[in-house]
N, C-alpha and C positions, 0 to 999 in steps of 0.2 A: 504494500499500500504506500502510495506517495504522500509525503507530508504536505499538508495544505500550505501554500505560500504565505497566507496571512498568519497562520499559527507559527510558521517558521520565523517570520519576521518579528513577531512578538517575542519569541524566545530569544532570538539574537539580540534584540534590544535589551531584554532583561539581563542577559549575561554580560553584555557590553557596558551596562550602566553601573555595575558593581564589581569590585575585585573578587569578592567571595559571594557565591550564590548557592543556596541550598534549596533543592526541590524536595519537599517533604509532605507527609500526611499530617495535617494539623499545623500548629505554629510552635515555635520554640518553647513558649510558656504552656501551651496546651497541645502537646503532640497526640496524634491519634493512632500511633503504632509504636511498638518497642524499638524498631530499628531507626525510625525517625527520631525518637526521643534520645537514643544513645548518640546518634550522629550530631544532633543539635547540641546536646550536652557537652560533647568534646569541643565543638567550635566555641561554645559560650565560655568554656573554661579558659580558652586561649584568647578570645577576642572580646570578651565581656559584652556580647550582644552586637558587636559591630560587624554584622554581616547581613546580607539580604536573604530572606526566606520566603519562598512562595508555596502556599498551601494548594497542592494539586487537587485536593478534594473540593475546592471551590470552583474549579474550572476543568471539566472533563476533557476539553480540547487540549489543554496544556498537559494534563495528566497522561494522555496517550501520545501527545505530540513530542514530549520530552524524551520518551522512550525511543521514538523513531529518530529524533534529532541527533542523539549521541549513540544510537545503536546499542542502547543499554536497557535491558528488559525490566528492571525493578526500580522501586522508589524506596529510600531516598537516593538522590544523586547530587554530588558536590562538584561545583565548577570553581576553579581558582584562576583568575585572570584569563578567562575565556577557555581554559583547558578542562576537560572532563577528568576528574580525579578518580571517581568511582562511587561505589555504594558503601554501605555500612561496614562490611567486612574489610574492605581495602582501607577505608579511612581509619578504622580501628588499628589495623596493622601499622599504618604510617604514623598514627598518633603515638602508639607505644614505642616505636623505634626512633621517634624524634624527627622523622622525615617530614611530617606535616608541619612541624615547627619551622624547619628549614624552608619549606615552600612558602610559608607565610612571613618569612624574614624575622622569626622570633628566636630567642635564645633556646639552647637545648634544654629539655625538661630535666627537672631534679628527680633522679631515680633513686634517691636515698630511701631505703626501706623505712616504713613508718614504725614508730614505737607503739607496741601494742601490749596489752596485758591479758593473760589467760589464767584463770584460777586453777588451782591444782585439780579440783574435781572436774572442771571442764576439760582440762588437758588429758586427764585419765580417760574420760569418755571418748574424746576424739581419737586418742591413740588406740583404744579398743576397737573403734569403728574402722580405722585405717588398717589395722592388723588383719581385718577380714577381706581386704582388697589389696593384696601385694602388688607393688609396682605403681600404685595410684597415689595421687597427691591431693592435699586439701586446697581447694580454690575458694577465694572469697571475692565477691563483687559488690560494689555499692553504686547503684545507678544515679543518674543526675537528680532524680526525685528522692534520693536517699533510701530507696528500697534496697535492702541488703540480702544476699543469699550466699549460702555455703553449698558447695558440691565437690565431688571427687572426680578426678580424671587424670590423664597423663600431662606431663609438661608440654607446653606449646613452644617454649623457647624465648618468648618476649616478656615473661612475667617478672615482676619484682617479688623477691622472696623476703618475707619478714619472719623473724624467729621470736617465739614467745612461749614460755612454759615448756620448752623442749619440743615444740611443734613448729614445723615449717609451713607458712601460709603463703600461697601464691596468689598474686592479683595483678590486674592490668594497671597501667599508669594512673588513669583517672581514679580507680578504686583506691589505689595506694595513697593518693593525695587526700581522699575523703576519710581514709581509715586512720589518720594520725590520732593517736591517743585512745584508740578503741579499747574497750574493756569487754572481755567475753567471760561469762560465768555459766554455771549449770544450775538450774532452778527446778524445784518441784512444786507444782500448784495443784489445785483441785482439777484443773483441766488436763494435767499430765506433767511430764518432765521434758526438759529440752534446754537448748542454749539460750542465754539471754545476752543481748548485745546492746552496748551503750556507745553511741557515736557522738563525741563532744561537739563536732562541727555541724551536726544536723540541726535543722530549724527546731525551735522549741516545740514541745508537744502541744496538742490542742488542750486548752483548759476549759473546765466547766464553769459557766457563769449562772448564778442563781437569778431568778426573775427580779428579786428585790435589788440586787446589785445593778442589774441592767437599768432598772427604773431610776436608781440613784444617780448613775453615771449620765443618763440622758437628761435628768433634771439639772445636773451640774453643767450641762452644755459641753461635755467632753467630745473630742473628735472621735467619732465612732461610726462605723457603717454597719447597720443591722441588715442582714440579707435573709429574705424570706424564701425558703426552698420549697414551700408547699405548692400544690397544684392551684390553678386559677380558681377552681370551684371552692377549694378550702379557703383560699384568700378572700373570696367574696363572702363566704359564710362568717368569717371573723377577720375583718381587715385590721392590719397593723399600720397605722398612719406614720409610724416612725421607721418603718422598714421598707426596703426596696425589693421587688421580686427579682429572683435570679433568672432574668430573661436574656435574650441574645445581646441586648444593648449593654446590660450590666457586665455580662461576661466579657464583652469586648473592652469595656473600660478597665476591668480588673487585669487584663493582659499587660497594661502599661501603668498600673496604679503604683503608688508609693508602697514599697514592701513594709514600711513601718506603720502603715495605716491599720488600726485595730479593726478586726472583722468579727462580727458576732453572727453565727448562723442559727436559724430557727426553723423548726418544722412542727408537726403536730405534737409529738411526744419526745423529741430529742434524740431519735435514733437515726433517721435518714440524714438529718442535718449534720450528724457527727461524721458520716462518710464524706459529705461535701466539704466539711471543714478540714478533714485530713487531706483532701485533694489540694486545697489552697495552701495549706501548710507546706506541702511538698513543692509548691511553686515559689517558695521563698518568703512568704509573709511571716513576720516575726511575732505578731500578736493575733492569734487565732483562737476564738472562743466558740463553744457550743452552748446554746441556751438549755440549761438543765431542765428536763421535763417538758420542754417545748411550750406550745400555746396552751396546752391543758394546764400546765403549771401557772401560766400567767392568769388564767381564768380562776385559779384558786380552787 
């Protein structure tokens, strides 16, 4: 299939207008796929957001056209100074090797292994698990939204190796930077037992706010954005004149909002709003609250 000349011209203009262009699903702050999120996260860590990102989900002609334009079948795609670099896997390899830094004219990355702590109990449990898989290694990853995962597998060759509690932990460059000061413990709860991870660099956790505190802070005129995550029908049944609905307009505003802006999320009972609050915490907002008990608690 021949690429439409109009679409080709648009893509050429987009690529020519910026030194660094990422075609992705979603936006850097609200990616819509894991590969796009990972690629945008690497770029953001290097360029602090100073790159152009085009959401292919908003334009089907560009989504299909960019695949034909560079003869590359998948999204995301990264272009630097008009040259196609590749997709997520290639960008990740170049990032970990420092080649992406070179291409962007940046200093070589700091590959110093992060200092980490593992409790004796956690180390013993991990060692017991690894003994069951000879030749395999413990890998640790921390995504741009601070979701962390452990898995086992062979060495890939590009990893940074940290030592803690007699355990070798392998991670990519971006994860190593986010893992500095990490503490790993083993806990037993009513839900079961497992590893507990503390990442000092992660955004603060979502806090619960009581209805009385919310009212007090609103009365005091504090800078506060209350976000109503309920359906339109529920909002009409009991409107909150001090809250804004989480619609397309507000979501667009939050993409570029001050990360220091306090956000309070509210739903009917305080459950679904907690999940939304967690999402925005991972976007880098430092003061994120969930209204405890939701609207039902407000009603008393």
